[in-house]
C-alpha positions as CSV (number, residue, x, y, z in Angstrom):
1,M,138.5,120.6,101.9
2,S,140.1,123.1,104.3
3,R,138.6,125.2,107.1
4,L,137.4,128.7,106.2
5,G,139.1,131.8,107.5
6,S,137.4,133.8,110.2
7,A,136.6,136.5,107.6
8,D,134.3,134.1,105.8
9,Y,132.1,133.6,108.9
10,T,129.7,136.5,108.5
11,P,126.5,136.1,110.5
12,E,124.6,135.8,107.2
13,F,126.8,133.0,105.9
14,V,126.7,131.2,109.2
15,E,122.9,131.4,109.4
16,R,122.5,129.9,105.9
17,G,125.0,127.2,106.6
18,Y,123.9,126.1,110.1
19,N,120.1,126.9,110.5
20,N,118.8,123.5,109.4
21,R,115.2,124.2,110.3
22,A,115.3,127.2,107.9
23,A,117.1,125.1,105.3
24,V,114.6,122.1,105.4
25,A,111.0,123.2,104.9
26,D,109.5,119.9,105.8
27,H,111.4,119.4,109.1
28,P,108.1,119.2,111.1
29,R,107.3,116.0,109.1
30,W,110.5,114.4,110.3
31,F,110.1,115.5,113.9
32,A,106.6,113.8,113.9
33,Y,108.3,110.7,112.5
34,Y,110.8,110.7,115.3
35,L,108.0,110.8,117.9
36,D,105.8,108.2,116.4
37,A,108.5,105.7,115.5
38,S,110.1,106.1,119.0
39,A,106.8,105.5,120.8
40,E,106.4,102.3,118.8
41,A,109.9,101.2,119.7
42,R,109.4,101.7,123.4
43,A,106.0,99.9,123.3
44,K,107.6,96.9,121.4
45,F,110.8,96.5,123.4
46,A,109.9,97.9,126.9
47,P,113.4,99.4,127.6
48,Q,114.8,100.2,131.0
49,L,114.0,103.9,131.2
50,D,115.9,106.7,132.9
51,L,118.8,104.7,134.2
52,R,121.0,107.3,136.0
53,Y,124.6,107.6,135.0
54,G,125.5,110.9,136.6
55,P,124.4,113.6,139.0
56,G,123.0,116.2,136.5
57,P,119.2,116.7,136.3
58,T,118.9,114.7,133.0
59,E,122.0,112.5,133.2
60,T,120.0,109.4,132.3
61,L,119.7,106.9,129.5
62,D,117.2,104.4,128.2
63,L,118.6,100.8,127.6
64,F,117.1,98.5,125.0
65,L,118.1,94.8,125.2
66,P,117.8,91.9,122.8
67,S,116.0,88.7,123.9
68,G,119.2,86.9,124.4
69,C,122.7,88.0,125.6
70,A,123.9,91.2,124.0
71,R,127.0,90.9,121.9
72,G,127.9,94.6,122.1
73,T,126.4,97.9,123.0
74,F,125.4,100.8,120.6
75,V,125.4,104.1,122.5
76,F,123.4,106.8,120.6
77,I,123.7,110.5,121.4
78,H,121.0,112.7,120.1
79,G,121.4,116.1,118.4
80,G,119.4,119.3,118.6
81,Y,122.3,121.8,118.8
82,W,123.0,120.9,122.5
83,R,119.8,122.8,123.3
84,T,116.7,120.8,122.2
85,F,115.3,117.3,122.0
86,D,115.3,114.4,124.4
87,K,116.4,110.8,124.3
88,S,112.8,109.7,124.1
89,D,112.6,111.4,120.6
90,F,115.2,108.9,119.3
91,S,114.1,105.5,120.6
92,F,113.5,104.7,117.0
93,V,117.2,104.1,116.4
94,A,117.2,101.0,118.6
95,P,115.1,98.3,116.9
96,T,117.4,97.5,114.0
97,F,120.3,97.0,116.4
98,V,118.4,95.0,119.0
99,A,117.4,92.7,116.1
100,Q,121.2,92.1,115.7
101,D,121.6,91.1,119.3
102,L,123.0,94.4,120.4
103,A,122.1,96.4,123.5
104,V,121.2,100.1,122.7
105,A,121.7,102.9,125.1
106,V,120.0,106.2,124.1
107,V,121.6,108.9,126.1
108,N,120.1,112.1,127.6
109,Y,122.2,115.1,128.7
110,D,121.5,118.5,130.2
111,L,120.9,121.3,127.7
112,C,122.2,124.7,126.9
113,P,121.8,127.4,128.2
114,D,121.3,125.7,131.5
115,V,124.8,124.1,131.1
116,S,127.7,124.7,128.8
117,I,128.8,122.6,125.8
118,A,131.9,121.6,127.9
119,T,129.6,120.3,130.6
120,I,127.6,118.3,128.1
121,V,130.9,116.7,126.8
122,E,131.8,115.7,130.3
123,E,128.3,114.2,130.8
124,C,128.7,112.0,127.8
125,R,132.0,110.8,129.1
126,R,130.2,109.9,132.3
127,A,127.6,108.0,130.3
128,V,130.2,105.9,128.5
129,T,132.1,105.3,131.8
130,W,128.9,104.1,133.5
131,L,128.1,101.7,130.7
132,A,131.7,100.4,130.7
133,R,131.7,99.8,134.4
134,D,128.0,99.2,135.4
135,G,126.2,98.4,132.1
136,A,126.7,94.6,132.4
137,S,124.6,94.6,135.6
138,H,121.7,95.9,133.5
139,G,122.2,93.6,130.5
140,A,124.5,95.7,128.3
141,D,127.7,94.3,127.0
142,P,130.6,96.6,127.9
143,R,133.2,94.5,126.0
144,R,132.4,96.2,122.7
145,I,130.9,99.7,122.9
146,V,130.2,101.6,119.7
147,V,129.1,105.3,120.0
148,G,127.1,107.1,117.4
149,G,125.5,110.5,117.3
150,H,123.7,112.9,115.0
151,S,124.4,116.6,114.6
152,A,125.4,117.9,118.1
153,G,125.6,114.2,119.0
154,G,128.1,113.7,116.2
155,H,130.3,116.4,117.8
156,L,129.9,114.7,121.2
157,T,130.9,111.4,119.7
158,A,134.0,112.8,118.2
159,M,134.9,114.5,121.6
160,L,134.7,111.1,123.2
161,F,137.5,110.0,120.7
162,A,139.6,113.0,121.9
163,T,139.2,112.1,125.6
164,D,142.1,111.0,127.7
165,W,140.5,107.9,129.1
166,S,143.5,106.9,131.1
167,A,142.8,109.9,133.4
168,R,139.4,108.2,134.0
169,G,141.0,104.9,135.1
170,F,140.9,103.0,131.7
171,A,144.0,101.3,130.3
172,D,142.5,101.8,126.8
173,A,139.6,103.8,125.5
174,P,136.4,101.9,126.2
175,I,135.2,102.6,122.7
176,A,135.5,100.1,119.9
177,G,134.3,102.4,117.2
178,G,132.1,105.4,116.4
179,L,130.0,107.2,113.9
180,S,129.5,110.9,113.6
181,L,126.5,111.7,111.5
182,S,126.1,115.3,110.3
183,G,128.5,116.2,113.1
184,V,129.8,119.7,113.9
185,H,133.5,119.3,114.3
186,D,134.6,123.0,114.2
187,L,132.5,125.1,116.5
188,V,134.2,128.4,115.6
189,P,131.6,129.4,113.1
190,L,128.9,129.0,115.7
191,V,130.2,132.0,117.6
192,R,128.5,134.1,114.9
193,F,125.3,131.9,114.8
194,S,122.0,133.2,116.3
195,F,121.8,130.2,118.5
196,N,125.0,131.3,120.3
197,E,122.7,133.1,122.7
198,D,122.3,129.7,124.2
199,F,125.8,128.3,123.5
200,R,127.6,131.3,124.9
201,L,130.8,130.5,123.0
202,D,133.7,132.8,122.3
203,D,136.4,131.9,119.8
204,A,138.7,130.4,122.5
205,E,136.0,128.2,124.0
206,A,134.8,127.2,120.5
207,T,138.3,126.1,119.7
208,R,138.6,124.1,122.9
209,Q,135.4,122.2,122.2
210,S,136.2,121.5,118.5
211,P,137.4,118.0,117.7
212,V,139.1,119.2,114.6
213,F,141.6,121.1,116.7
214,L,142.2,118.2,119.0
215,A,144.1,114.9,118.7
216,P,142.3,111.6,118.9
217,R,143.3,109.5,121.9
218,T,142.3,106.2,120.3
219,R,142.8,104.6,117.0
220,A,139.3,103.1,116.9
221,P,137.5,103.5,113.6
222,L,135.3,106.5,113.3
223,V,132.8,106.6,110.4
224,L,132.0,110.2,109.2
225,A,128.7,110.6,107.4
226,A,126.2,113.2,106.3
227,G,123.3,113.6,104.0
228,A,124.3,114.4,100.5
229,N,121.5,117.1,100.5
230,E,122.7,118.9,103.6
231,T,124.0,122.4,103.5
232,S,127.5,122.8,102.2
233,E,128.7,123.7,105.7
234,F,127.6,120.4,107.1
235,V,129.2,118.5,104.3
236,R,132.4,120.5,104.9
237,Q,132.2,119.8,108.6
238,T,132.3,116.1,107.8
239,Q,135.2,116.4,105.4
240,I,137.4,118.4,107.7
241,L,137.5,115.8,110.4
242,W,138.2,113.1,107.8
243,D,141.2,115.2,106.7
244,A,142.3,115.9,110.3
245,W,142.1,112.4,111.7
246,P,143.4,109.9,109.1
247,Q,144.3,107.4,111.9
248,N,140.6,106.8,112.6
249,R,139.5,106.1,109.1
250,P,137.7,102.8,108.8
251,A,139.5,100.1,106.8
252,G,138.5,100.4,103.1
253,A,136.8,103.7,103.4
254,A,137.7,106.1,100.6
255,G,136.1,109.2,102.2
256,P,133.2,110.3,104.3
257,M,129.8,108.7,103.6
258,L,127.4,111.0,101.9
259,V,123.9,109.5,101.9
260,P,122.1,110.1,98.6
261,G,118.8,112.0,98.8
262,R,119.0,112.7,102.5
263,H,119.1,116.1,104.3
264,H,119.9,116.9,107.9
265,F,116.6,115.6,109.4
266,S,115.9,112.7,107.1
267,V,119.3,111.1,107.2
268,I,118.9,110.0,110.8
269,A,115.8,108.1,109.8
270,D,118.0,105.6,107.9
271,Y,118.6,104.0,111.3
272,G,115.1,102.8,111.0
273,E,116.0,100.7,108.0
274,A,117.9,97.5,108.6
275,E,119.5,97.5,105.1
276,S,120.4,101.2,104.9
277,G,124.1,102.1,104.3
278,L,124.1,103.9,107.6
279,T,122.9,100.9,109.5
280,R,125.3,98.6,107.8
281,A,128.3,100.9,108.4
282,T,127.4,101.1,112.1
283,L,127.0,97.3,112.4
284,A,130.4,96.8,110.7
285,L,132.0,98.5,113.7
286,F,131.0,95.6,115.9
């Protein structure tokens, strides 16, 4: 499945393909689930809240730990088109991984339009750097870090794979694997999206911030997934990175994972289920 030409990106086409709240009538139900399940997770596991990894106003993360020593760390990066949501809305991803003796770091970052997407990418690099260097002192395991993200968080996950970690003092990328769920891997269509009032992208900057136009700097496995009921553009966004980065395909994977019966806002809820395909695929990266 190839990228579309620029002539196909009419504002009307882009709005239909990328405005997920308009595409999913029951999205308020899922937002309420995020909040309720996340409050339960924090009450049960008493995470370390607001650990600072960088200088920005919200460069903080919440760290959930198992009762014993962690055998790895799952880093989760939330979505919201780089402009909405907070780490506290996604605490619910942690319990299934904590139950498998993993630490879980749920990352916050500053939001558009206060900062650019490029700045957010750099903040996520700082979060992984902090976990790799200082996470052990808080109970995380830096020896095996797996990064996962949803929607904009999927984009940020993929950008971490395209990062030159040697320039940050690492002999090898500090990432053992990753999962981009419903990720946006080609940002060029978003130049014509109504939300670009906040993104402030032009074609050149959109290209610079698009994983599909970049080369991965690690051969770590990257699971690419989306809900089977998402818009055709989000399914396409998943496929194009699969096509572009064959060296990062997980062993045995025949293609991107399309989760049956799930749309953009329900697919992330599968992390609340220990036996879901999404949870199992992420655990396999450890």
